[in-house]
Backbone as CSV, one residue per row, in Angstrom:
resi,resn,N_x,N_y,N_z,CA_x,CA_y,CA_z,C_x,C_y,C_z
1,UNK,10.648,56.063,-184.481,11.957,56.476,-183.982,12.980,56.549,-185.145
2,UNK,13.014,55.561,-185.884,14.020,55.495,-187.029,13.751,56.640,-187.974
3,UNK,12.525,56.933,-188.243,12.214,58.047,-189.129,12.712,59.391,-188.592
4,UNK,12.609,59.591,-187.332,13.121,60.818,-186.725,14.611,60.884,-186.818
5,UNK,15.200,59.710,-186.571,16.711,59.666,-186.688,17.212,59.996,-188.118
6,UNK,16.475,59.475,-189.083,16.780,59.741,-190.493,16.612,61.206,-190.796
7,UNK,15.567,61.767,-190.286,15.337,63.175,-190.503,16.374,64.042,-189.845
8,UNK,16.837,63.670,-188.645,17.925,64.365,-188.067,19.243,64.218,-188.774
9,UNK,19.506,63.082,-189.344,20.703,62.882,-190.118,20.691,63.724,-191.389
10,UNK,19.532,63.830,-191.991,19.377,64.658,-193.214,19.599,66.066,-192.895
11,UNK,19.028,66.533,-191.778,19.191,67.944,-191.374,20.631,68.211,-191.087
12,UNK,21.303,67.319,-190.426,22.692,67.488,-190.051,23.566,67.540,-191.347
13,UNK,23.250,66.676,-192.323,24.049,66.700,-193.550,23.784,68.040,-194.337
14,UNK,22.541,68.542,-194.351,22.215,69.777,-194.957,22.946,70.999,-194.277
15,UNK,23.019,70.967,-192.944,23.722,71.950,-192.253,25.197,71.926,-192.480
16,UNK,25.771,70.713,-192.555,27.150,70.592,-192.883,27.518,71.158,-194.264
17,UNK,26.598,70.895,-195.171,26.768,71.399,-196.569,26.706,72.875,-196.553
18,UNK,25.756,73.461,-195.847,25.621,74.909,-195.755,26.832,75.544,-195.089
19,UNK,27.339,74.935,-194.066,28.539,75.468,-193.406,29.723,75.475,-194.333
20,UNK,29.886,74.375,-195.059,30.983,74.290,-196.054,30.820,75.382,-197.135
21,UNK,29.583,75.569,-197.626,29.433,76.616,-198.631,29.757,77.997,-198.076
22,UNK,29.247,78.250,-196.892,29.540,79.544,-196.251,31.034,79.757,-195.978
23,UNK,31.746,78.704,-195.653,33.204,78.791,-195.418,33.891,79.138,-196.745
24,UNK,33.487,78.521,-197.805,34.079,78.737,-199.104,33.808,80.240,-199.529
25,UNK,32.589,80.748,-199.298,32.282,82.130,-199.570,33.181,83.017,-198.799
26,UNK,33.324,82.745,-197.492,34.175,83.625,-196.673,35.647,83.616,-197.126
27,UNK,36.120,82.463,-197.516,37.483,82.312,-198.037,37.667,83.115,-199.305
28,UNK,36.713,83.076,-200.226,36.800,83.891,-201.485,36.731,85.348,-201.119
29,UNK,35.863,85.725,-200.209,35.786,87.161,-199.831,37.032,87.672,-199.183
30,UNK,37.715,86.837,-198.402,38.979,87.263,-197.764,40.011,87.472,-198.822
31,UNK,40.079,86.582,-199.835,41.031,86.734,-200.946,40.764,88.019,-201.680
32,UNK,39.470,88.302,-201.938,39.105,89.507,-202.638,39.447,90.758,-201.818
33,UNK,39.185,90.654,-200.543,39.470,91.787,-199.684,40.971,92.107,-199.625
34,UNK,41.786,91.048,-199.588,43.209,91.249,-199.566,43.707,91.896,-200.891
35,UNK,43.075,91.417,-202.013,43.459,92.020,-203.258,43.071,93.493,-203.329
36,UNK,41.952,93.791,-202.824,41.459,95.202,-202.798,42.314,96.051,-201.901
37,UNK,42.770,95.511,-200.820,43.737,96.253,-199.963,45.057,96.552,-200.669
38,UNK,45.579,95.544,-201.386,46.772,95.803,-202.197,46.612,96.852,-203.281
39,UNK,45.456,96.727,-203.924,45.100,97.673,-204.996,44.996,99.070,-204.412
40,UNK,44.317,99.227,-203.266,44.166,100.511,-202.673,45.510,101.062,-202.252
41,UNK,46.409,100.261,-201.658,47.706,100.759,-201.260,48.481,101.162,-202.540
42,UNK,48.377,100.528,-203.612,49.052,100.881,-204.880,48.497,102.287,-205.397
43,UNK,47.208,102.374,-205.360,46.599,103.634,-205.816,46.984,104.775,-204.919
44,UNK,47.019,104.472,-203.614,47.396,105.548,-202.668,48.846,106.028,-202.950
45,UNK,49.708,105.076,-203.201,51.107,105.428,-203.490,51.212,106.234,-204.767
46,UNK,50.426,105.843,-205.794,50.476,106.562,-207.026,49.899,107.955,-206.861
47,UNK,48.900,108.082,-206.085,48.293,109.396,-205.838,49.305,110.294,-205.061
48,UNK,50.024,109.748,-204.147,50.984,110.531,-203.365,52.081,111.019,-204.278
49,UNK,52.480,110.237,-205.243,53.525,110.593,-206.212,53.049,111.684,-207.127
50,UNK,51.776,111.518,-207.571,51.286,112.498,-208.540,50.896,113.837,-207.926
51,UNK,50.386,113.752,-206.710,49.896,114.980,-206.082,50.332,115.063,-204.650
52,UNK,51.595,115.330,-204.391,52.052,115.314,-203.011,51.471,116.544,-202.239
53,UNK,51.220,117.665,-202.917,50.709,118.823,-202.172,49.283,118.645,-201.742
54,UNK,48.545,117.794,-202.431,47.135,117.526,-202.049,47.103,116.687,-200.777
55,UNK,48.066,115.830,-200.613,48.013,114.918,-199.496,48.835,115.390,-198.265
56,UNK,49.448,116.610,-198.366,50.234,117.101,-197.261,49.575,118.316,-196.624
57,UNK,49.854,118.566,-195.353,49.415,119.805,-194.759,50.196,121.000,-195.260
58,UNK,49.638,122.134,-195.197,50.320,123.325,-195.734,51.658,123.627,-195.012
59,UNK,51.726,123.279,-193.731,52.974,123.535,-192.975,54.079,122.511,-193.348
60,UNK,53.709,121.395,-193.939,54.678,120.446,-194.440,55.148,120.744,-195.842
61,UNK,54.356,121.536,-196.515,54.668,121.891,-197.968,55.839,122.826,-198.052
62,UNK,56.745,122.517,-198.933,57.912,123.395,-199.193,57.432,124.681,-199.892
63,UNK,58.045,125.822,-199.529,57.633,126.991,-200.242,58.055,126.954,-201.717
64,UNK,57.290,127.629,-202.623,57.652,127.645,-204.001,59.027,128.309,-204.160
65,UNK,59.763,128.032,-205.311,61.077,128.496,-205.539,61.197,130.046,-205.594
66,UNK,60.128,130.803,-205.855,60.242,132.196,-206.001,60.217,132.913,-204.618
67,UNK,60.146,132.167,-203.488,60.211,132.860,-202.175,61.571,132.936,-201.720
């Protein structure tokens, strides 16, 4: 009986360790994902500034000055 109890305690400790490791991985991934979101937003803004006509519909585009 005591051997089974020890085995269960060891399994429990291993599971707790695994859960902690997975939690740390998820936290790191969340930080990375947030950084990627910010980077994407920055790139999107820069793209809009550089090429507004590519990102707009033709009906939103102002006519060229020679019209």
